[in-house]
C-alpha positions as CSV (number, residue, x, y, z in Angstrom):
1,M,83.2,17.7,-137.7
2,N,81.5,14.9,-137.6
3,I,77.6,14.3,-137.3
4,D,75.9,11.1,-137.4
5,V,73.3,11.2,-140.1
6,I,70.6,8.7,-138.4
7,E,71.2,11.3,-135.3
8,L,70.7,13.9,-137.0
9,A,67.6,12.4,-139.3
10,N,66.2,11.8,-135.8
11,E,66.6,15.1,-134.7
12,I,64.7,16.8,-137.1
13,E,62.0,14.4,-136.5
14,K,61.9,15.3,-132.9
15,L,61.5,19.1,-134.2
16,Q,59.2,18.4,-136.8
17,M,56.9,16.3,-134.6
18,K,57.2,18.8,-131.7
19,A,56.3,21.8,-134.6
20,A,53.2,19.6,-135.6
21,M,52.4,19.9,-131.4
22,E,53.2,23.2,-131.4
23,L,50.3,23.8,-134.2
24,C,48.1,21.6,-133.0
25,N,48.1,23.6,-129.3
26,S,47.5,26.8,-131.2
27,W,44.0,25.2,-132.6
28,M,43.4,24.1,-129.2
29,I,44.1,27.7,-127.7
30,E,42.3,29.7,-130.6
31,R,39.4,26.9,-129.8
32,L,39.3,27.9,-125.9
33,M,39.5,31.7,-126.9
34,L,36.3,31.5,-128.9
35,T,34.2,29.2,-126.9
36,N,35.0,31.3,-124.1
37,S,34.3,34.6,-125.7
38,I,30.9,32.8,-126.7
39,A,29.8,31.8,-123.5
40,L,30.7,35.4,-122.0
41,Y,29.2,37.2,-124.5
42,L,25.7,34.5,-123.9
43,L,26.3,35.2,-120.1
44,G,26.3,38.8,-120.5
45,K,22.7,37.8,-121.9
46,G,21.6,36.2,-119.3
47,D,21.5,32.8,-120.8
48,K,23.1,31.0,-118.5
49,E,21.7,27.6,-119.5
50,E,23.6,28.1,-123.2
51,A,26.7,29.4,-121.9
52,M,27.2,26.4,-119.9
53,A,26.8,24.1,-122.9
54,W,29.3,25.8,-124.5
55,M,31.8,25.7,-121.7
56,E,30.8,22.2,-121.2
57,G,31.7,21.2,-124.7
58,L,35.2,22.3,-124.8
59,L,35.2,19.3,-121.9
60,D,33.9,16.9,-124.5
61,W,37.5,16.6,-126.3
62,T,39.9,16.2,-123.1
63,D,41.2,13.3,-121.6
64,E,40.8,14.5,-118.0
65,D,38.1,15.1,-116.0
66,F,38.4,18.6,-115.0
67,L,34.8,19.3,-113.6
68,S,35.4,16.4,-110.9
69,E,38.8,17.7,-110.3
70,V,37.5,21.4,-109.8
71,E,34.5,20.1,-107.4
72,E,37.5,18.3,-105.4
73,N,39.4,21.2,-105.1
74,A,36.4,23.8,-104.6
75,S,37.4,25.1,-101.5
76,D,40.9,26.4,-102.8
77,L,40.9,26.9,-106.7
78,N,43.6,29.4,-106.6
79,S,46.2,26.5,-105.0
80,W,44.4,24.0,-107.4
81,F,45.3,26.1,-110.7
82,S,49.0,27.1,-109.1
83,N,49.6,23.3,-109.2
84,R,48.4,22.5,-112.1
85,T,50.4,25.4,-113.8
86,K,53.4,25.2,-111.8
87,D,55.4,23.3,-114.3
88,E,54.8,26.3,-117.0
89,I,57.8,27.1,-119.1
90,S,58.0,30.3,-121.0
91,Y,59.2,30.9,-124.8
92,H,62.6,31.3,-124.1
93,S,63.4,28.2,-121.7
94,A,61.4,25.8,-124.2
95,L,63.9,27.1,-127.1
96,E,66.9,26.0,-124.7
97,I,65.1,22.6,-124.3
98,I,64.4,21.9,-128.1
99,H,68.2,22.9,-128.5
100,S,69.6,20.8,-125.7
101,E,67.7,18.0,-127.6
102,T,69.2,18.6,-130.8
103,P,73.0,19.3,-130.6
104,S,73.9,18.0,-134.3
105,V,71.0,20.7,-135.7
106,E,72.8,23.1,-133.2
107,K,76.3,22.4,-134.7
108,I,74.6,22.6,-138.7
109,K,73.3,25.7,-137.6
110,K,76.3,27.4,-136.1
111,L,78.3,26.0,-139.6
112,L,75.6,27.7,-141.3
113,E,75.6,31.3,-139.8
114,E,79.6,31.5,-139.8
115,A,79.1,30.8,-143.5
116,A,76.8,33.6,-144.2
117,K,79.2,35.9,-142.3
118,K,82.0,34.9,-144.5
119,L,79.8,35.6,-147.2
120,A,79.2,38.4,-146.1
121,E,82.5,39.6,-146.3
122,Y,83.2,38.7,-149.4
123,E,79.6,40.3,-151.4
124,N,81.0,43.6,-151.7
125,M,84.2,43.3,-152.7
126,E,85.5,43.7,-155.9
127,P,88.4,41.9,-157.7
128,V,92.0,42.7,-158.0
129,A,92.8,41.2,-160.5
130,W,91.9,38.4,-163.2
131,M,92.9,35.0,-164.3
132,C,92.1,34.2,-167.8
133,Q,92.4,30.4,-169.1
134,L,92.1,30.0,-172.5
135,R,93.8,27.7,-175.1
136,G,96.5,26.0,-172.8
137,S,97.6,29.2,-171.7
138,I,97.2,30.9,-168.3
139,F,96.9,35.2,-168.2
140,Y,96.5,37.5,-165.3
141,T,95.7,41.0,-165.2
142,D,94.3,43.7,-163.2
143,S,92.5,45.8,-165.4
144,A,88.8,45.2,-165.7
145,S,89.1,46.0,-169.3
146,T,91.4,43.4,-170.5
147,A,89.2,40.7,-168.5
148,D,86.3,42.6,-170.5
149,R,87.9,41.6,-173.7
150,W,88.9,38.1,-172.9
151,S,85.2,37.6,-171.9
152,N,84.2,38.0,-175.5
153,N,85.9,34.6,-176.7
154,K,83.8,31.8,-175.8
155,D,86.7,29.5,-175.0
156,A,87.9,31.6,-172.3
157,N,87.9,30.6,-168.6
158,I,87.9,34.0,-166.7
159,V,88.2,34.0,-163.1
160,P,87.8,37.1,-161.1
161,L,90.3,37.4,-157.9
162,Y,90.1,38.6,-154.6
163,R,91.9,39.7,-151.7
164,H,91.6,37.8,-148.4
165,P,89.2,39.8,-146.2
166,N,91.2,39.8,-143.5
167,K,94.4,41.1,-145.2
């Protein structure tokens, strides 16, 4: 597999930017929910003026003039709202878009998943034999006790041998 390192770095940068935007958006949603809760509480107490101040405060940090748009579309607010939110996408659609924009990251992810599956195949295997390299000689045994005796020699290089998982 050949992955361009520059392309991969750019894709990672895109993912980091999208993650930062999502984190920022989650705080904006939190702010909206808190402000809405405060306004509803104040309206319930009959304090319309303070509730309005809280709600108008939400619009102070936006770049769009939503109040003017609402006034212009006052005759059919449901249609205006539906039109403004028609391009909303689901979590799964957003994920598909991100996957399509980051093919190098997807390739590496698939390779890591395949490697994890292979490692899982080997994880619970017991050695069927051992190889010992000692003073220029190589010895093989299928006895765990022999391998244990070899391990007492600090000069011994002992390698466990496993069956291939597909055989």
